N, C-alpha and C positions, 0 to 999 in steps of 0.2 A: 504493500500500500504506500510505502514511502516513495517509491518510484512514481506512483500515480499522482501523488502530491507534487513531486518535482516536475512531472510532465504538465500538470495543470498550470504551474507557475511559468513553465516554458511557453505554454500556449498564450498566457497573458503577455509575456515579453514580446512574442512574435506579433500577436494581434493588436496590441495596444501601442507598441513602440516601433517595431521594425517595419511592418507593412505601412503604417502612416508615414514614417520617415522615408521609406523607399518611394512612396508616391509624391512626397514633397521635395524630393531630391532636385527637381528642376528649379527650385527657388532657394538656392543656398544662402542668399542674403537674409531671407526670413528665418531659415533654419538656425543660423548662428546669432540672430538678434535676440532681444528680450521678448519678442513676440507680442508686443503691445497691440498691434493692429494686424490681425490675421488677413492674409490675402483671400480672395474669392476661391472657394473650393470647387473642384470638378465634381461631377455627379458621382464618380467612382470614389473620390475622397469622402464625400458625404455618406455614401453607403458604408464605407469602411468605418467611419466614425460611429454610425448607428449600430453596426454589428459589434463594435467594441463596447458601446454602452450596454448592449444586450448581454454581452459576456460579463460585464461588471455586475449585472443583476443576478447572475446565477453562479459565478465562481465562488462567492463566499459560502453558499450552501454546499457546494461540491467539496470545498476544502474542509469545512467543518465536519461533514459526513465522513470524509476520508480519515480525519484525525480521530473522530469517535470510533471508527472501525478499528483503528490501530489500538486505541485505548481498551476497547471492549474485546479485542481479539476476534473480530468477525471478519471473515474473508469476503470483501466486496470488490475484489480486484476486477472481476469480469464486468460488473456494472460500471465501475469507475472507468475502465478502459473503453467501454461502449460509449459513455458520456464524452470522453475525450475525442474519440473517433468522430462521433456525430458533430461535436463542436468544430472540429477541424474541417469537416465537409461543409458545415454551415457557412464558413467564411466565404468561399468562392460562390456559393449559392446566393448569398446576400450581395456580394460584389457585382455579380453579373445579372442580377435581377431575376433569378429563377424562383419565382414567388411560391408556387404550390409545393415544390419539393422542399424549399427552405422552411416552410411552415410545418411540414411533416417531420423534418429533421429536428426542428425546435421542439415539437411535441414529444418526439421520441427521447430527446435529451432530458426533457422535463420528467418523463416517465422513469428514466434511469434514476433521477434524484429521488423521486417518490419511492421507488423500489428500495433504494439504499436506506432511506429513512425508515421504511417499514421493517426492514431487516434488523435495524438497530433497536427497535422497540421491544 
């Protein structure tokens, strides 16, 4: 489970910092500034920001459930891995506007969290 926690944190790093930085690489002046006045964002950058906000809503529950699984000695590694895989797939679905599949993936990732929570009760 410790690796699932580390992979979740890696997902945060990639989705919240590396992808947005990569998309903003065309504006190095802004990237090195104090970022007081953000430039206009492309549609892709806006989608990445919204997908990141969505991750911020679910990653705390994921991390808490993983830590509780470690404390209680409950093996939730399959559900945790499924959540991670679904969240990784969610990123390009959101970026490229694949709406119905994205919603199904989001629902399945939520189901993973519910399953993890039920297993800990």
